C-alpha positions as CSV (number, residue, x, y, z in Angstrom):
1,M,25.4,10.3,26.8
2,I,26.0,9.6,23.1
3,F,26.9,6.1,21.8
4,D,27.8,5.8,18.1
5,A,30.4,4.8,15.5
6,I,33.1,7.2,14.2
7,R,31.8,6.5,10.7
8,N,28.7,8.5,11.7
9,K,30.7,11.6,12.8
10,E,28.9,13.9,10.3
11,N,25.7,13.6,12.4
12,Y,27.5,15.8,15.0
13,K,28.5,18.8,12.9
14,A,26.1,21.1,14.9
15,E,28.1,20.2,18.1
16,T,31.3,21.9,17.0
17,K,33.6,20.7,19.7
18,I,32.4,17.1,19.7
19,Y,32.6,17.1,15.9
20,Q,36.2,18.5,16.0
21,A,37.2,15.8,18.5
22,L,35.6,13.1,16.3
23,C,37.5,14.4,13.2
24,Y,40.7,14.2,15.2
25,L,39.9,10.7,16.4
26,E,39.1,9.5,12.9
27,Q,42.6,10.5,11.7
28,I,44.4,8.2,14.3
29,S,45.6,5.0,12.6
30,R,47.5,3.5,15.5
31,W,46.8,3.7,19.3
32,D,50.5,4.3,20.0
33,E,50.5,7.5,17.9
34,I,48.9,9.4,20.7
35,L,51.0,10.9,23.5
36,P,49.5,11.6,26.9
37,D,47.9,15.1,27.2
38,T,48.0,15.8,23.4
39,V,46.5,19.2,23.0
40,I,43.8,19.4,20.3
41,L,42.5,22.9,21.1
42,E,44.4,25.1,23.5
43,D,42.8,25.4,27.0
44,C,39.8,23.4,25.8
45,M,40.4,19.9,24.4
46,F,43.1,17.3,24.9
47,A,43.5,13.6,24.4
48,G,45.4,10.7,25.8
49,P,45.9,7.0,25.3
50,V,44.5,4.5,27.8
51,S,45.2,0.8,28.0
52,F,43.9,-1.8,30.5
53,I,42.6,-5.3,30.9
54,S,38.8,-5.3,31.2
55,K,37.3,-6.7,34.3
56,E,34.0,-7.8,35.9
57,E,31.4,-5.1,36.6
58,K,31.6,-5.7,40.4
59,E,35.3,-4.6,40.3
60,C,34.4,-1.2,38.6
61,V,33.0,2.0,39.9
62,Y,31.4,5.0,38.3
63,E,33.3,8.2,37.7
64,A,32.0,11.6,36.9
65,H,33.5,15.0,36.0
66,K,32.3,18.6,36.3
67,K,34.7,20.6,34.2
68,Y,35.1,18.3,31.2
69,M,33.1,15.9,29.1
70,D,34.8,12.7,28.0
71,I,34.8,11.0,24.6
72,H,35.9,7.3,24.9
73,Y,37.1,6.0,21.5
74,I,37.9,2.3,21.2
75,M,40.9,1.3,19.0
76,E,41.4,-2.3,20.1
77,G,39.4,-4.8,22.2
78,A,35.9,-4.3,23.6
79,E,34.8,-2.4,26.6
80,R,31.4,-2.2,28.2
81,I,30.6,1.1,29.8
82,A,27.6,1.6,32.1
83,T,26.0,5.0,32.6
84,A,23.7,6.5,35.2
85,D,22.6,10.1,36.1
86,V,25.2,11.1,38.7
87,R,22.4,12.4,41.0
88,S,20.9,8.9,41.3
89,L,24.1,7.4,42.7
90,Q,25.8,7.3,46.1
91,V,29.2,9.0,46.6
92,K,32.1,6.6,47.1
93,T,34.9,9.2,46.8
94,P,33.9,12.9,46.9
95,Y,34.6,15.1,43.9
96,S,38.1,16.5,43.6
97,E,38.2,19.9,42.1
98,E,41.9,19.5,41.3
99,K,41.5,16.2,39.5
100,D,38.0,16.9,38.2
101,I,36.7,13.5,39.2
102,G,34.4,11.9,41.8
103,F,33.6,8.2,42.2
104,F,30.1,6.7,42.8
105,T,28.2,3.4,43.3
106,G,24.7,2.4,42.4
107,P,22.6,0.8,39.7
108,A,23.1,1.5,36.0
109,S,20.6,3.1,33.8
110,G,22.0,1.2,30.9
111,S,25.3,0.0,29.3
112,C,26.9,-0.1,25.9
113,L,29.5,-2.5,24.4
114,L,32.1,-0.5,22.5
115,R,34.2,-2.1,19.9
116,P,36.9,-0.7,17.6
117,G,35.5,2.4,15.8
118,D,32.8,3.1,18.5
119,F,32.8,6.1,20.8
120,M,30.8,7.3,23.8
121,V,30.4,10.9,24.8
122,C,29.9,11.3,28.6
123,F,28.6,14.7,29.7
124,P,29.1,15.9,33.3
125,S,25.7,14.6,34.3
126,D,26.6,11.1,33.0
127,A,28.4,9.0,35.6
128,H,30.2,6.3,33.6
129,K,31.5,2.9,34.8
130,V,34.4,2.1,32.5
131,A,36.7,-0.9,31.9
132,M,34.0,-3.6,32.2
133,M,34.5,-6.8,30.2
134,D,32.0,-8.3,27.9
135,Q,32.3,-12.1,28.2
136,R,35.9,-12.4,29.3
137,P,38.8,-10.1,30.2
138,E,40.7,-8.6,27.3
139,T,43.2,-5.9,26.6
140,V,41.5,-2.6,25.6
141,K,43.3,0.3,23.9
142,K,41.4,3.5,23.6
143,V,41.8,7.2,23.3
144,V,40.0,9.5,25.7
145,V,39.3,13.1,24.7
146,K,38.5,15.6,27.4
147,I,36.5,18.7,26.3
148,K,36.1,21.6,28.6
149,V,32.4,22.3,29.4
150,E,31.1,25.8,28.9
151,K,29.4,27.2,32.0
């Protein structure tokens, strides 16, 4: 898991795909500019807008992927995201190969509060509990980039 601000994107030049995604995200000026399933790199990287009302942690579950890593980039609002090693959690909904997602429950290893300009990279080993509120529910608008993981 990586938690950082987009202004520090130059720190990730050695991670070519992550850096390319961060450069793409930095160019977005408005959340509604992004269309669902926007292709950044054919057969490898795509992005989409996500909007929701944040909620209490007890209403959220972990998700994890095997084929893609996620980059969550906050454009409006604040979102708390908890993380844990997927192997330390209990399966709630088994992994779906077709949808590249499984759902889990269990304790967090830690959490980060993301505000506009912040991003979090979640690798396949990083289960992530998204959409959690900070102190009260609020509307969050973010862009999620999916990057295919090399096997």
